[in-house]
PyMOL CGO cylinders between C-alpha atoms (Angstrom):
from pymol import cmd
from pymol.cgo import CYLINDER

trace = [
    CYLINDER, -79.00, 210.64, 236.53, -82.86, 210.83, 237.20, 0.3, 1, 1, 1, 1, 1, 1,
    CYLINDER, -82.86, 210.83, 237.20, -82.58, 214.02, 239.13, 0.3, 1, 1, 1, 1, 1, 1,
    CYLINDER, -82.58, 214.02, 239.13, -80.85, 215.36, 236.28, 0.3, 1, 1, 1, 1, 1, 1,
    CYLINDER, -80.85, 215.36, 236.28, -82.93, 214.11, 233.06, 0.3, 1, 1, 1, 1, 1, 1,
    CYLINDER, -82.93, 214.11, 233.06, -86.44, 215.13, 235.16, 0.3, 1, 1, 1, 1, 1, 1,
    CYLINDER, -86.44, 215.13, 235.16, -84.88, 218.27, 234.52, 0.3, 1, 1, 1, 1, 1, 1,
    CYLINDER, -84.88, 218.27, 234.52, -84.75, 220.89, 231.21, 0.3, 1, 1, 1, 1, 1, 1,
    CYLINDER, -84.75, 220.89, 231.21, -81.80, 219.95, 230.47, 0.3, 1, 1, 1, 1, 1, 1,
    CYLINDER, -81.80, 219.95, 230.47, -80.82, 219.54, 226.35, 0.3, 1, 1, 1, 1, 1, 1,
    CYLINDER, -80.82, 219.54, 226.35, -80.58, 215.89, 225.24, 0.3, 1, 1, 1, 1, 1, 1,
    CYLINDER, -80.58, 215.89, 225.24, -76.96, 216.40, 224.81, 0.3, 1, 1, 1, 1, 1, 1,
    CYLINDER, -76.96, 216.40, 224.81, -76.61, 216.96, 228.01, 0.3, 1, 1, 1, 1, 1, 1,
    CYLINDER, -76.61, 216.96, 228.01, -78.29, 214.40, 228.86, 0.3, 1, 1, 1, 1, 1, 1,
    CYLINDER, -78.29, 214.40, 228.86, -76.58, 212.05, 226.88, 0.3, 1, 1, 1, 1, 1, 1,
    CYLINDER, -76.58, 212.05, 226.88, -73.18, 212.95, 228.24, 0.3, 1, 1, 1, 1, 1, 1,
    CYLINDER, -73.18, 212.95, 228.24, -74.84, 212.40, 231.63, 0.3, 1, 1, 1, 1, 1, 1,
    CYLINDER, -74.84, 212.40, 231.63, -75.22, 209.07, 231.01, 0.3, 1, 1, 1, 1, 1, 1,
    CYLINDER, -75.22, 209.07, 231.01, -71.76, 208.52, 229.14, 0.3, 1, 1, 1, 1, 1, 1,
    CYLINDER, -71.76, 208.52, 229.14, -70.11, 209.34, 232.36, 0.3, 1, 1, 1, 1, 1, 1,
    CYLINDER, -70.11, 209.34, 232.36, -72.91, 207.53, 234.85, 0.3, 1, 1, 1, 1, 1, 1,
    CYLINDER, -72.91, 207.53, 234.85, -71.98, 204.36, 232.59, 0.3, 1, 1, 1, 1, 1, 1,
    CYLINDER, -71.98, 204.36, 232.59, -68.31, 204.70, 233.18, 0.3, 1, 1, 1, 1, 1, 1,
    CYLINDER, -68.31, 204.70, 233.18, -68.81, 205.47, 236.86, 0.3, 1, 1, 1, 1, 1, 1,
    CYLINDER, -68.81, 205.47, 236.86, -70.85, 202.45, 236.75, 0.3, 1, 1, 1, 1, 1, 1,
    CYLINDER, -70.85, 202.45, 236.75, -68.01, 200.57, 234.77, 0.3, 1, 1, 1, 1, 1, 1,
    CYLINDER, -68.01, 200.57, 234.77, -70.49, 198.73, 232.26, 0.3, 1, 1, 1, 1, 1, 1,
    CYLINDER, -70.49, 198.73, 232.26, -70.34, 199.48, 228.57, 0.3, 1, 1, 1, 1, 1, 1,
    CYLINDER, -70.34, 199.48, 228.57, -72.52, 201.37, 225.72, 0.3, 1, 1, 1, 1, 1, 1,
    CYLINDER, -72.52, 201.37, 225.72, -72.73, 198.19, 223.33, 0.3, 1, 1, 1, 1, 1, 1,
    CYLINDER, -72.73, 198.19, 223.33, -72.32, 194.46, 224.84, 0.3, 1, 1, 1, 1, 1, 1,
    CYLINDER, -72.32, 194.46, 224.84, -69.39, 192.45, 223.89, 0.3, 1, 1, 1, 1, 1, 1,
    CYLINDER, -69.39, 192.45, 223.89, -69.70, 190.44, 221.84, 0.3, 1, 1, 1, 1, 1, 1,
    CYLINDER, -69.70, 190.44, 221.84, -70.91, 186.71, 222.64, 0.3, 1, 1, 1, 1, 1, 1,
    CYLINDER, -70.91, 186.71, 222.64, -69.76, 183.44, 220.70, 0.3, 1, 1, 1, 1, 1, 1,
    CYLINDER, -69.76, 183.44, 220.70, -72.15, 181.84, 219.02, 0.3, 1, 1, 1, 1, 1, 1,
    CYLINDER, -72.15, 181.84, 219.02, -70.79, 178.66, 217.87, 0.3, 1, 1, 1, 1, 1, 1,
    CYLINDER, -70.79, 178.66, 217.87, -68.39, 177.01, 220.84, 0.3, 1, 1, 1, 1, 1, 1,
    CYLINDER, -68.39, 177.01, 220.84, -66.48, 175.29, 217.61, 0.3, 1, 1, 1, 1, 1, 1,
    CYLINDER, -66.48, 175.29, 217.61, -64.69, 178.70, 217.47, 0.3, 1, 1, 1, 1, 1, 1,
    CYLINDER, -64.69, 178.70, 217.47, -62.35, 180.65, 219.61, 0.3, 1, 1, 1, 1, 1, 1,
    CYLINDER, -62.35, 180.65, 219.61, -64.04, 183.14, 221.52, 0.3, 1, 1, 1, 1, 1, 1,
    CYLINDER, -64.04, 183.14, 221.52, -64.12, 186.76, 220.02, 0.3, 1, 1, 1, 1, 1, 1,
    CYLINDER, -64.12, 186.76, 220.02, -61.39, 188.68, 222.17, 0.3, 1, 1, 1, 1, 1, 1,
    CYLINDER, -61.39, 188.68, 222.17, -62.45, 192.01, 223.77, 0.3, 1, 1, 1, 1, 1, 1,
    CYLINDER, -62.45, 192.01, 223.77, -60.73, 195.04, 224.83, 0.3, 1, 1, 1, 1, 1, 1,
    CYLINDER, -60.73, 195.04, 224.83, -61.88, 195.70, 229.09, 0.3, 1, 1, 1, 1, 1, 1,
    CYLINDER, -61.88, 195.70, 229.09, -63.75, 199.39, 228.15, 0.3, 1, 1, 1, 1, 1, 1,
    CYLINDER, -63.75, 199.39, 228.15, -63.99, 199.58, 232.76, 0.3, 1, 1, 1, 1, 1, 1,
    CYLINDER, -63.99, 199.58, 232.76, -62.63, 202.88, 234.05, 0.3, 1, 1, 1, 1, 1, 1,
    CYLINDER, -62.63, 202.88, 234.05, -63.03, 201.85, 237.41, 0.3, 1, 1, 1, 1, 1, 1,
    CYLINDER, -63.03, 201.85, 237.41, -59.66, 202.32, 239.25, 0.3, 1, 1, 1, 1, 1, 1,
    CYLINDER, -59.66, 202.32, 239.25, -60.10, 205.47, 242.10, 0.3, 1, 1, 1, 1, 1, 1,
    CYLINDER, -60.10, 205.47, 242.10, -58.19, 208.43, 240.01, 0.3, 1, 1, 1, 1, 1, 1,
    CYLINDER, -58.19, 208.43, 240.01, -60.25, 207.67, 236.59, 0.3, 1, 1, 1, 1, 1, 1,
    CYLINDER, -60.25, 207.67, 236.59, -63.57, 207.55, 239.06, 0.3, 1, 1, 1, 1, 1, 1,
    CYLINDER, -63.57, 207.55, 239.06, -62.45, 210.51, 241.27, 0.3, 1, 1, 1, 1, 1, 1,
    CYLINDER, -62.45, 210.51, 241.27, -62.67, 211.89, 237.71, 0.3, 1, 1, 1, 1, 1, 1,
    CYLINDER, -62.67, 211.89, 237.71, -65.82, 210.73, 236.04, 0.3, 1, 1, 1, 1, 1, 1,
    CYLINDER, -65.82, 210.73, 236.04, -67.72, 212.29, 239.03, 0.3, 1, 1, 1, 1, 1, 1,
    CYLINDER, -67.72, 212.29, 239.03, -66.28, 215.33, 238.81, 0.3, 1, 1, 1, 1, 1, 1,
    CYLINDER, -66.28, 215.33, 238.81, -66.65, 215.70, 235.23, 0.3, 1, 1, 1, 1, 1, 1,
    CYLINDER, -66.65, 215.70, 235.23, -70.81, 214.53, 236.08, 0.3, 1, 1, 1, 1, 1, 1,
    CYLINDER, -70.81, 214.53, 236.08, -70.49, 217.43, 238.39, 0.3, 1, 1, 1, 1, 1, 1,
    CYLINDER, -70.49, 217.43, 238.39, -69.36, 219.78, 235.87, 0.3, 1, 1, 1, 1, 1, 1,
    CYLINDER, -69.36, 219.78, 235.87, -72.09, 218.07, 233.46, 0.3, 1, 1, 1, 1, 1, 1,
    CYLINDER, -72.09, 218.07, 233.46, -74.55, 218.98, 236.72, 0.3, 1, 1, 1, 1, 1, 1,
    CYLINDER, -74.55, 218.98, 236.72, -73.49, 222.50, 236.91, 0.3, 1, 1, 1, 1, 1, 1,
    CYLINDER, -73.49, 222.50, 236.91, -74.17, 223.36, 233.73, 0.3, 1, 1, 1, 1, 1, 1,
    CYLINDER, -74.17, 223.36, 233.73, -77.82, 222.49, 234.06, 0.3, 1, 1, 1, 1, 1, 1,
    CYLINDER, -77.82, 222.49, 234.06, -79.76, 225.44, 235.68, 0.3, 1, 1, 1, 1, 1, 1,
    CYLINDER, -79.76, 225.44, 235.68, -82.59, 223.83, 236.49, 0.3, 1, 1, 1, 1, 1, 1,
    CYLINDER, -82.59, 223.83, 236.49, -80.83, 221.43, 238.22, 0.3, 1, 1, 1, 1, 1, 1,
    CYLINDER, -80.83, 221.43, 238.22, -81.90, 221.79, 241.60, 0.3, 1, 1, 1, 1, 1, 1,
    CYLINDER, -81.90, 221.79, 241.60, -83.01, 219.33, 243.53, 0.3, 1, 1, 1, 1, 1, 1,
    CYLINDER, -83.01, 219.33, 243.53, -84.18, 218.95, 247.06, 0.3, 1, 1, 1, 1, 1, 1,
    CYLINDER, -84.18, 218.95, 247.06, -82.55, 216.31, 248.63, 0.3, 1, 1, 1, 1, 1, 1,
    CYLINDER, -82.55, 216.31, 248.63, -79.16, 217.69, 250.07, 0.3, 1, 1, 1, 1, 1, 1,
    CYLINDER, -79.16, 217.69, 250.07, -77.21, 214.37, 249.20, 0.3, 1, 1, 1, 1, 1, 1,
    CYLINDER, -77.21, 214.37, 249.20, -77.87, 215.37, 245.29, 0.3, 1, 1, 1, 1, 1, 1,
    CYLINDER, -77.87, 215.37, 245.29, -76.85, 218.60, 245.51, 0.3, 1, 1, 1, 1, 1, 1,
    CYLINDER, -76.85, 218.60, 245.51, -73.71, 219.83, 243.83, 0.3, 1, 1, 1, 1, 1, 1,
    CYLINDER, -73.71, 219.83, 243.83, -72.61, 221.26, 247.22, 0.3, 1, 1, 1, 1, 1, 1,
    CYLINDER, -72.61, 221.26, 247.22, -72.56, 218.14, 248.53, 0.3, 1, 1, 1, 1, 1, 1,
    CYLINDER, -72.56, 218.14, 248.53, -71.58, 216.53, 245.60, 0.3, 1, 1, 1, 1, 1, 1,
    CYLINDER, -71.58, 216.53, 245.60, -68.29, 218.68, 245.80, 0.3, 1, 1, 1, 1, 1, 1,
    CYLINDER, -68.29, 218.68, 245.80, -67.48, 217.93, 249.16, 0.3, 1, 1, 1, 1, 1, 1,
    CYLINDER, -67.48, 217.93, 249.16, -67.70, 214.10, 248.17, 0.3, 1, 1, 1, 1, 1, 1,
    CYLINDER, -67.70, 214.10, 248.17, -65.52, 214.95, 245.71, 0.3, 1, 1, 1, 1, 1, 1,
    CYLINDER, -65.52, 214.95, 245.71, -63.29, 216.80, 247.78, 0.3, 1, 1, 1, 1, 1, 1,
    CYLINDER, -63.29, 216.80, 247.78, -63.67, 214.01, 250.21, 0.3, 1, 1, 1, 1, 1, 1,
    CYLINDER, -63.67, 214.01, 250.21, -63.08, 211.14, 247.50, 0.3, 1, 1, 1, 1, 1, 1,
    CYLINDER, -63.08, 211.14, 247.50, -59.63, 213.44, 246.60, 0.3, 1, 1, 1, 1, 1, 1,
    CYLINDER, -59.63, 213.44, 246.60, -58.15, 213.69, 249.86, 0.3, 1, 1, 1, 1, 1, 1,
    CYLINDER, -58.15, 213.69, 249.86, -58.51, 210.00, 250.78, 0.3, 1, 1, 1, 1, 1, 1,
    CYLINDER, -58.51, 210.00, 250.78, -57.49, 209.70, 247.15, 0.3, 1, 1, 1, 1, 1, 1,
    CYLINDER, -57.49, 209.70, 247.15, -54.15, 211.24, 248.01, 0.3, 1, 1, 1, 1, 1, 1,
    CYLINDER, -54.15, 211.24, 248.01, -53.34, 210.18, 251.89, 0.3, 1, 1, 1, 1, 1, 1,
    CYLINDER, -53.34, 210.18, 251.89, -53.62, 206.16, 249.97, 0.3, 1, 1, 1, 1, 1, 1,
    CYLINDER, -53.62, 206.16, 249.97, -50.67, 207.61, 247.02, 0.3, 1, 1, 1, 1, 1, 1,
    CYLINDER, -50.67, 207.61, 247.02, -49.43, 208.84, 250.11, 0.3, 1, 1, 1, 1, 1, 1,
    CYLINDER, -49.43, 208.84, 250.11, -48.70, 206.00, 252.57, 0.3, 1, 1, 1, 1, 1, 1,
    CYLINDER, -48.70, 206.00, 252.57, -48.68, 203.41, 250.04, 0.3, 1, 1, 1, 1, 1, 1,
    CYLINDER, -48.68, 203.41, 250.04, -44.97, 203.74, 249.63, 0.3, 1, 1, 1, 1, 1, 1,
    CYLINDER, -44.97, 203.74, 249.63, -44.54, 203.33, 253.47, 0.3, 1, 1, 1, 1, 1, 1,
    CYLINDER, -44.54, 203.33, 253.47, -46.75, 200.54, 253.50, 0.3, 1, 1, 1, 1, 1, 1,
    CYLINDER, -46.75, 200.54, 253.50, -44.56, 198.69, 251.04, 0.3, 1, 1, 1, 1, 1, 1,
    CYLINDER, -44.56, 198.69, 251.04, -41.10, 200.07, 252.83, 0.3, 1, 1, 1, 1, 1, 1,
    CYLINDER, -41.10, 200.07, 252.83, -42.90, 198.36, 255.62, 0.3, 1, 1, 1, 1, 1, 1,
    CYLINDER, -42.90, 198.36, 255.62, -43.71, 195.47, 254.14, 0.3, 1, 1, 1, 1, 1, 1,
    CYLINDER, -43.71, 195.47, 254.14, -40.71, 194.16, 252.84, 0.3, 1, 1, 1, 1, 1, 1,
    CYLINDER, -40.71, 194.16, 252.84, -39.02, 195.08, 256.19, 0.3, 1, 1, 1, 1, 1, 1,
    CYLINDER, -39.02, 195.08, 256.19, -41.39, 192.65, 257.40, 0.3, 1, 1, 1, 1, 1, 1,
    CYLINDER, -41.39, 192.65, 257.40, -40.77, 189.82, 254.60, 0.3, 1, 1, 1, 1, 1, 1,
    CYLINDER, -40.77, 189.82, 254.60, -36.79, 189.99, 255.51, 0.3, 1, 1, 1, 1, 1, 1,
    CYLINDER, -36.79, 189.99, 255.51, -37.43, 189.57, 259.48, 0.3, 1, 1, 1, 1, 1, 1,
    CYLINDER, -37.43, 189.57, 259.48, -39.44, 186.75, 258.52, 0.3, 1, 1, 1, 1, 1, 1,
    CYLINDER, -39.44, 186.75, 258.52, -38.27, 184.74, 255.40, 0.3, 1, 1, 1, 1, 1, 1,
    CYLINDER, -38.27, 184.74, 255.40, -34.33, 185.73, 255.48, 0.3, 1, 1, 1, 1, 1, 1,
    CYLINDER, -34.33, 185.73, 255.48, -32.78, 182.47, 254.57, 0.3, 1, 1, 1, 1, 1, 1,
    CYLINDER, -32.78, 182.47, 254.57, -30.20, 183.10, 257.65, 0.3, 1, 1, 1, 1, 1, 1,
    CYLINDER, -30.20, 183.10, 257.65, -31.84, 185.22, 260.49, 0.3, 1, 1, 1, 1, 1, 1,
    CYLINDER, -31.84, 185.22, 260.49, -35.30, 184.85, 259.23, 0.3, 1, 1, 1, 1, 1, 1,
    CYLINDER, -35.30, 184.85, 259.23, -38.21, 183.84, 261.28, 0.3, 1, 1, 1, 1, 1, 1,
    CYLINDER, -38.21, 183.84, 261.28, -39.13, 180.98, 259.51, 0.3, 1, 1, 1, 1, 1, 1,
    CYLINDER, -39.13, 180.98, 259.51, -34.81, 180.05, 259.24, 0.3, 1, 1, 1, 1, 1, 1,
    CYLINDER, -34.81, 180.05, 259.24, -34.74, 179.74, 263.30, 0.3, 1, 1, 1, 1, 1, 1,
    CYLINDER, -34.74, 179.74, 263.30, -38.38, 177.79, 263.81, 0.3, 1, 1, 1, 1, 1, 1,
    CYLINDER, -38.38, 177.79, 263.81, -37.02, 175.21, 261.26, 0.3, 1, 1, 1, 1, 1, 1,
    CYLINDER, -37.02, 175.21, 261.26, -33.47, 175.30, 262.83, 0.3, 1, 1, 1, 1, 1, 1,
    CYLINDER, -33.47, 175.30, 262.83, -34.72, 175.10, 266.24, 0.3, 1, 1, 1, 1, 1, 1,
    CYLINDER, -34.72, 175.10, 266.24, -36.82, 172.25, 265.42, 0.3, 1, 1, 1, 1, 1, 1,
    CYLINDER, -36.82, 172.25, 265.42, -33.63, 170.21, 264.22, 0.3, 1, 1, 1, 1, 1, 1,
    CYLINDER, -33.63, 170.21, 264.22, -32.49, 170.93, 267.34, 0.3, 1, 1, 1, 1, 1, 1,
    CYLINDER, -32.49, 170.93, 267.34, -34.62, 169.99, 269.66, 0.3, 1, 1, 1, 1, 1, 1,
    CYLINDER, -34.62, 169.99, 269.66, -34.99, 166.58, 267.42, 0.3, 1, 1, 1, 1, 1, 1,
    CYLINDER, -34.99, 166.58, 267.42, -31.57, 166.66, 267.58, 0.3, 1, 1, 1, 1, 1, 1,
    CYLINDER, -31.57, 166.66, 267.58, -31.63, 166.65, 271.74, 0.3, 1, 1, 1, 1, 1, 1,
    CYLINDER, -31.63, 166.65, 271.74, -34.23, 164.83, 272.03, 0.3, 1, 1, 1, 1, 1, 1,
    CYLINDER, -34.23, 164.83, 272.03, -34.51, 162.74, 269.24, 0.3, 1, 1, 1, 1, 1, 1,
    CYLINDER, -34.51, 162.74, 269.24, -37.82, 161.45, 266.46, 0.3, 1, 1, 1, 1, 1, 1,
    CYLINDER, -37.82, 161.45, 266.46, -39.84, 159.87, 268.65, 0.3, 1, 1, 1, 1, 1, 1,
    CYLINDER, -39.84, 159.87, 268.65, -39.50, 162.13, 271.80, 0.3, 1, 1, 1, 1, 1, 1,
    CYLINDER, -39.50, 162.13, 271.80, -42.44, 163.49, 273.60, 0.3, 1, 1, 1, 1, 1, 1,
    CYLINDER, -42.44, 163.49, 273.60, -40.86, 166.77, 272.82, 0.3, 1, 1, 1, 1, 1, 1,
    CYLINDER, -40.86, 166.77, 272.82, -40.27, 166.69, 269.31, 0.3, 1, 1, 1, 1, 1, 1,
    CYLINDER, -40.27, 166.69, 269.31, -43.95, 164.70, 268.47, 0.3, 1, 1, 1, 1, 1, 1,
    CYLINDER, -43.95, 164.70, 268.47, -45.57, 168.56, 270.12, 0.3, 1, 1, 1, 1, 1, 1,
    CYLINDER, -45.57, 168.56, 270.12, -44.20, 170.49, 267.30, 0.3, 1, 1, 1, 1, 1, 1,
    CYLINDER, -44.20, 170.49, 267.30, -43.16, 168.35, 264.54, 0.3, 1, 1, 1, 1, 1, 1,
    CYLINDER, -43.16, 168.35, 264.54, -46.25, 169.28, 262.79, 0.3, 1, 1, 1, 1, 1, 1,
    CYLINDER, -46.25, 169.28, 262.79, -45.86, 173.19, 263.36, 0.3, 1, 1, 1, 1, 1, 1,
    CYLINDER, -45.86, 173.19, 263.36, -45.75, 173.80, 259.53, 0.3, 1, 1, 1, 1, 1, 1,
    CYLINDER, -45.75, 173.80, 259.53, -42.94, 177.45, 257.70, 0.3, 1, 1, 1, 1, 1, 1,
    CYLINDER, -42.94, 177.45, 257.70, -43.28, 177.95, 254.89, 0.3, 1, 1, 1, 1, 1, 1,
    CYLINDER, -43.28, 177.95, 254.89, -41.28, 180.59, 252.91, 0.3, 1, 1, 1, 1, 1, 1,
    CYLINDER, -41.28, 180.59, 252.91, -43.42, 182.63, 250.86, 0.3, 1, 1, 1, 1, 1, 1,
    CYLINDER, -43.42, 182.63, 250.86, -42.04, 184.17, 248.43, 0.3, 1, 1, 1, 1, 1, 1,
]
cmd.load_cgo(trace, "trace")
């Protein structure tokens, strides 16, 4: 943002870039209303943060497009050059696409894992609880064998 403001960009271009910059940072143009009287309910406000990965990528794309409109924007730093920013944008888009693509496979794997652990009859938790009961029935409640496993907890997570 500072590199842009040091160029010959028009005030409107700088204003547009500041708007996008605020969106990337997740800050408001105007502060949230504050509660003056503690006896009154807090004023309701709607979140303006646009911080999802998709939105952040779109904001960066818009910011780069704004930078392209300023002919005098030619920083010496490699990480501020438009080509570097375009590479960053491309990498972010690829990474976001990969996450979206692989999310379904991960969700399916989690469902299978949960069935393995928590199935009421054949899940690992059910089997472990049954084993504890069996050891208690064979050796007795006060036996050293049962005392070894008695405090091991197995919980069904919903």
